[in-house]
C-alpha positions as CSV (number, residue, x, y, z in Angstrom):
1,X,72.1,20.9,-59.8
2,X,72.5,22.0,-56.1
3,X,74.8,19.5,-54.4
4,X,73.5,20.1,-51.0
5,X,70.6,21.5,-49.3
6,X,71.1,23.7,-46.1
7,X,69.2,23.0,-43.0
8,X,67.1,26.0,-43.7
9,X,66.3,24.5,-47.0
10,X,65.3,21.2,-45.5
11,X,63.2,22.8,-42.8
12,X,61.2,24.7,-45.5
13,X,60.5,21.6,-47.5
14,X,59.4,19.6,-44.4
15,X,57.3,22.6,-43.2
16,X,55.5,22.8,-46.6
17,X,54.8,19.1,-46.5
18,X,53.4,19.4,-42.9
19,X,51.3,22.4,-44.1
20,X,49.8,20.4,-47.1
21,X,49.1,17.2,-44.9
22,X,48.2,18.6,-41.5
23,X,50.3,17.8,-38.6
24,X,48.7,14.7,-37.3
25,X,48.9,13.0,-40.9
26,X,52.5,14.3,-41.2
27,X,53.4,12.6,-37.9
28,X,51.4,9.3,-38.6
29,X,51.5,8.7,-42.2
30,X,55.2,8.1,-42.6
31,X,55.1,6.5,-46.1
32,X,53.0,9.3,-47.5
33,X,55.2,11.9,-45.8
34,X,58.2,10.7,-47.0
35,X,57.0,10.4,-50.6
36,X,55.8,14.0,-50.5
37,X,59.3,15.2,-48.9
38,X,61.2,13.3,-51.7
39,X,59.0,15.1,-54.4
40,X,59.2,18.5,-52.7
41,X,63.0,18.2,-52.4
42,X,63.3,17.6,-56.1
43,X,60.8,20.3,-56.9
44,X,62.8,22.8,-54.6
45,X,66.0,22.0,-56.4
46,X,64.5,22.7,-59.9
47,X,63.0,25.9,-58.5
48,X,66.4,27.0,-57.4
49,X,68.1,26.0,-60.7
50,X,65.7,28.0,-62.8
51,X,65.3,30.9,-60.2
52,X,61.8,30.5,-59.5
53,X,60.6,31.2,-56.1
54,X,60.6,27.8,-54.3
55,X,57.4,28.3,-52.3
56,X,55.4,29.2,-55.3
57,X,56.8,26.3,-57.3
58,X,56.1,23.8,-54.4
59,X,52.6,25.1,-54.3
60,X,52.3,24.5,-58.1
61,X,53.5,21.0,-57.8
62,X,51.2,20.3,-54.9
63,X,48.3,21.6,-57.0
64,X,49.3,19.4,-59.9
65,X,50.0,16.1,-58.2
66,X,49.7,16.6,-54.5
67,X,53.5,16.5,-54.4
68,X,53.7,13.1,-56.4
69,X,51.0,11.2,-54.4
70,X,48.2,11.7,-57.1
71,X,50.7,11.2,-60.1
72,X,54.0,9.9,-58.9
73,X,55.8,10.3,-62.4
74,X,54.5,13.3,-64.2
75,X,54.4,15.3,-61.0
76,X,54.4,18.7,-62.8
77,X,51.6,17.6,-65.3
78,X,53.3,18.6,-68.4
79,X,52.7,16.9,-71.7
80,X,54.2,16.0,-75.0
81,X,54.3,19.4,-76.7
82,X,56.4,21.1,-73.9
83,X,58.7,18.1,-73.9
84,X,59.4,18.4,-77.6
85,X,60.1,22.0,-77.1
86,X,62.4,21.4,-74.3
87,X,64.4,18.9,-76.3
88,X,64.6,21.2,-79.3
89,X,65.8,24.1,-77.3
90,X,68.3,22.3,-75.0
91,X,69.4,19.6,-77.5
92,X,68.1,17.0,-75.0
93,X,66.5,13.7,-75.3
94,X,63.9,13.5,-72.6
95,X,61.3,10.8,-73.2
96,X,57.6,11.2,-73.0
97,X,55.8,9.5,-71.2
98,X,58.3,10.5,-68.6
99,X,60.4,7.7,-67.0
100,X,60.9,9.6,-63.6
101,X,59.6,12.7,-61.9
102,X,62.8,14.4,-62.1
103,X,62.2,14.8,-65.9
104,X,58.8,15.9,-65.4
105,X,60.0,18.7,-62.9
106,X,62.8,19.6,-65.4
107,X,60.5,20.4,-68.2
108,X,57.9,22.0,-65.9
109,X,60.3,24.5,-64.4
110,X,61.9,25.2,-67.7
111,X,58.5,25.7,-69.4
112,X,57.2,28.0,-66.7
113,X,60.2,30.3,-66.6
114,X,61.6,30.2,-70.0
115,X,58.8,29.2,-72.6
116,X,55.8,30.6,-71.2
117,X,57.2,33.9,-70.7
118,X,58.4,34.1,-74.3
119,X,54.9,32.9,-75.5
120,X,53.1,35.5,-73.3
121,X,55.2,38.3,-74.7
122,X,54.4,37.3,-78.1
123,X,50.7,36.5,-77.7
124,X,49.9,39.9,-76.1
125,X,52.5,42.3,-77.6
126,X,55.0,40.9,-80.3
127,X,52.6,39.3,-82.7
128,X,50.7,42.7,-83.0
129,X,53.8,44.7,-84.0
130,X,52.9,44.7,-87.7
131,X,49.2,44.3,-87.6
132,X,46.2,46.0,-85.9
133,X,45.4,44.3,-82.5
134,X,41.8,43.9,-81.3
135,X,40.7,46.6,-78.8
136,X,40.6,43.8,-76.1
137,X,44.3,43.0,-76.6
138,X,45.0,46.9,-76.8
139,X,43.1,47.1,-73.2
140,X,45.5,44.5,-71.8
141,X,48.5,46.3,-73.3
142,X,47.6,49.5,-71.9
143,X,46.9,47.9,-68.5
144,X,50.5,46.5,-68.5
145,X,52.0,49.7,-69.8
146,X,50.4,51.9,-67.1
147,X,51.4,49.6,-64.3
148,X,55.1,49.0,-65.5
149,X,55.3,52.7,-66.2
150,X,56.5,52.2,-69.9
151,X,56.2,55.0,-72.1
152,X,57.1,53.5,-75.6
153,X,54.4,52.2,-78.0
154,X,56.9,49.9,-79.7
155,X,55.1,46.5,-79.3
156,X,58.3,44.6,-79.7
157,X,60.1,46.5,-77.0
158,X,57.1,46.3,-74.9
159,X,57.2,42.5,-75.4
160,X,60.7,42.3,-74.2
161,X,60.0,44.4,-71.1
162,X,57.0,42.2,-70.4
163,X,58.8,39.1,-70.7
164,X,61.6,40.4,-68.5
165,X,59.1,41.6,-65.7
166,X,57.3,38.1,-65.8
167,X,60.7,36.4,-65.3
168,X,61.7,38.7,-62.5
169,X,58.5,38.3,-60.9
170,X,58.7,34.4,-60.9
171,X,62.0,34.7,-59.2
172,X,60.9,37.2,-56.6
173,X,57.1,37.5,-56.7
174,X,56.1,41.0,-55.8
175,X,53.1,41.6,-58.2
176,X,50.0,39.6,-57.9
177,X,48.7,40.3,-61.5
178,X,51.9,39.3,-63.1
179,X,52.1,36.1,-60.9
180,X,48.6,35.1,-61.7
181,X,49.3,35.6,-65.6
182,X,52.3,33.3,-65.5
183,X,50.5,30.6,-63.3
184,X,47.4,30.8,-65.3
185,X,49.3,30.2,-68.4
186,X,50.8,27.2,-67.0
187,X,47.3,25.6,-66.9
188,X,45.7,27.3,-69.8
189,X,48.6,27.9,-72.4
190,X,49.6,31.6,-73.5
191,X,47.4,31.3,-76.6
192,X,44.4,30.3,-74.3
193,X,44.7,33.4,-72.2
194,X,45.2,35.7,-75.4
195,X,42.2,34.0,-77.1
196,X,39.9,34.5,-74.1
197,X,41.1,38.1,-73.8
198,X,39.9,38.6,-77.2
199,X,36.6,36.8,-77.0
200,X,35.6,37.7,-73.5
201,X,37.7,40.8,-72.7
202,X,39.2,39.1,-69.8
203,X,42.0,36.6,-70.0
204,X,41.4,35.4,-66.4
205,X,38.2,33.6,-67.5
206,X,40.1,31.2,-69.7
207,X,39.4,27.5,-69.4
208,X,41.1,24.6,-71.1
209,X,37.6,22.9,-71.5
210,X,34.1,23.7,-70.6
211,X,34.2,20.8,-68.2
212,X,37.2,22.3,-66.3
213,X,35.9,23.7,-62.9
214,X,38.8,26.3,-62.9
215,X,39.4,29.4,-64.7
216,X,42.9,30.6,-65.1
217,X,42.4,33.1,-62.4
218,X,41.0,30.2,-60.1
219,X,44.1,28.0,-60.8
220,X,46.4,30.8,-60.1
221,X,44.5,31.8,-57.0
222,X,44.7,28.3,-55.6
223,X,48.5,28.2,-56.0
224,X,49.3,31.8,-55.0
225,X,47.1,31.9,-52.0
226,X,48.6,28.4,-50.6
227,X,51.9,30.0,-51.0
228,X,51.1,33.0,-49.1
229,X,49.1,31.2,-46.5
230,X,52.0,28.8,-45.9
231,X,54.6,31.6,-45.7
232,X,52.4,33.5,-43.2
233,X,51.8,30.5,-41.0
234,X,55.5,29.4,-41.0
235,X,57.0,32.7,-41.1
236,X,58.8,32.5,-44.3
237,X,59.3,35.7,-46.4
238,X,57.0,36.3,-49.4
239,X,56.3,39.7,-50.9
240,X,52.8,39.0,-52.5
241,X,49.3,39.0,-51.1
242,X,46.6,36.5,-51.6
243,X,44.9,37.0,-55.0
244,X,41.3,38.5,-54.7
245,X,38.3,36.8,-56.1
246,X,38.5,39.0,-59.3
247,X,41.4,40.7,-61.0
248,X,39.6,44.1,-61.2
249,X,39.8,44.0,-57.5
250,X,43.6,44.7,-57.6
251,X,43.4,48.5,-57.4
252,X,46.9,49.1,-58.7
253,X,46.0,47.8,-62.1
254,X,45.0,51.4,-62.7
255,X,47.4,53.0,-60.4
256,X,50.4,51.6,-58.8
257,X,50.1,51.8,-54.9
258,X,52.4,50.5,-52.1
259,X,51.2,47.5,-50.2
260,X,49.3,48.2,-47.1
261,X,49.8,46.3,-43.9
262,X,47.2,46.3,-41.0
263,X,49.8,45.5,-38.5
264,X,51.6,48.5,-37.5
265,X,55.2,48.2,-35.9
266,X,55.6,49.6,-32.5
267,X,56.2,53.4,-32.4
268,X,59.6,52.9,-31.1
269,X,60.5,50.9,-34.4
270,X,59.5,54.1,-36.3
271,X,62.0,56.1,-34.4
272,X,59.4,57.5,-32.2
273,X,60.7,58.0,-28.7
274,X,58.0,60.3,-27.3
275,X,58.2,64.1,-26.4
276,X,59.3,64.8,-23.0
277,X,58.9,68.2,-21.3
278,X,62.8,68.6,-21.2
279,X,62.6,68.0,-25.2
280,X,59.8,70.3,-25.7
281,X,59.5,72.8,-22.7
282,X,56.1,74.4,-22.2
283,X,56.2,78.2,-22.7
284,X,53.7,80.9,-21.8
285,X,53.4,83.1,-24.7
286,X,52.1,86.7,-24.2
287,X,48.5,87.0,-25.2
288,X,47.7,88.9,-28.4
289,X,46.1,92.1,-28.6
290,X,42.4,92.1,-29.5
291,X,43.0,94.3,-32.4
292,X,46.1,92.0,-33.5
293,X,43.7,88.7,-33.2
294,X,41.2,90.3,-35.5
295,X,43.8,91.5,-38.1
296,X,45.1,87.9,-38.4
297,X,41.7,86.2,-38.9
298,X,41.2,86.1,-42.6
299,X,38.0,87.5,-43.9
300,X,35.8,84.9,-45.5
301,X,33.6,86.0,-48.4
302,X,30.5,84.3,-49.5
303,X,32.5,83.2,-52.6
304,X,35.2,81.7,-50.6
305,X,32.8,79.9,-48.3
306,X,31.1,78.4,-51.4
307,X,34.4,77.3,-52.7
308,X,35.3,75.6,-49.3
309,X,32.0,73.6,-49.3
310,X,32.2,72.4,-52.8
311,X,36.0,72.3,-53.7
312,X,36.9,71.8,-57.3
313,X,38.4,68.3,-57.9
314,X,41.0,67.4,-60.6
315,X,39.8,64.5,-62.9
316,X,41.3,61.2,-62.1
């Protein structure tokens, strides 16, 4: 466990609580503020221990328990099965129901970073290594292969690559789609996403129950978009964008593209210093002879003109 938090760590935690409460409530409701700061501090420490982006994990815990004010013990909203898996994997003896919020956060952070990533790799890749996958699963596999630039068709190898990328992305979120898969699985379970991919052709539509108002994509959007909004408002670094309404609106699912910013830096920051007359003196070139000009103008035939009006396009 981290013995000490830096002043920068503490400021981020307080800023996040202020962001979720609003400045007036943050200043006036001291009891709630202090409770949220205590839970947020514990969540921040767990995020650092398990190498999860702290802002993303704080946003997850806020969504699950309003930083301990809606559920002051099971703040990460994990239940008996993940606790059993945690105890077996770590030779531990955490009790369920939880006795304190620290245990809930410990299991929640471990489950997100270690267990869910393993399950997702298995559900979408590994379990199909020795049997034919449904076409909907193959479509998901192709989407991931294309984006990650993986050439192999070995599903066991692909499973390992997928798991590694999910873990790396939780540590340093740079890919909205991978973020949504991991966070969506936290709410729905890896098997829930895979089953919905097979039945609906779209894992993002997964719901724990028909009465649940949120799909996996909705749940992931709330958490991711809160994290990005907070980071932008308080000027903390984060490398993902808010999730769009639908996953298919992520254009790089079919072709990886660099992120585009609408705020261009000053030209000087790009190394542009301007062109002065001294740097590029004007000259007065001698005029060309009429016959020389005519000889340098390409002759345009009807066939060339037709080609220029209707150029041939390569297939996408």
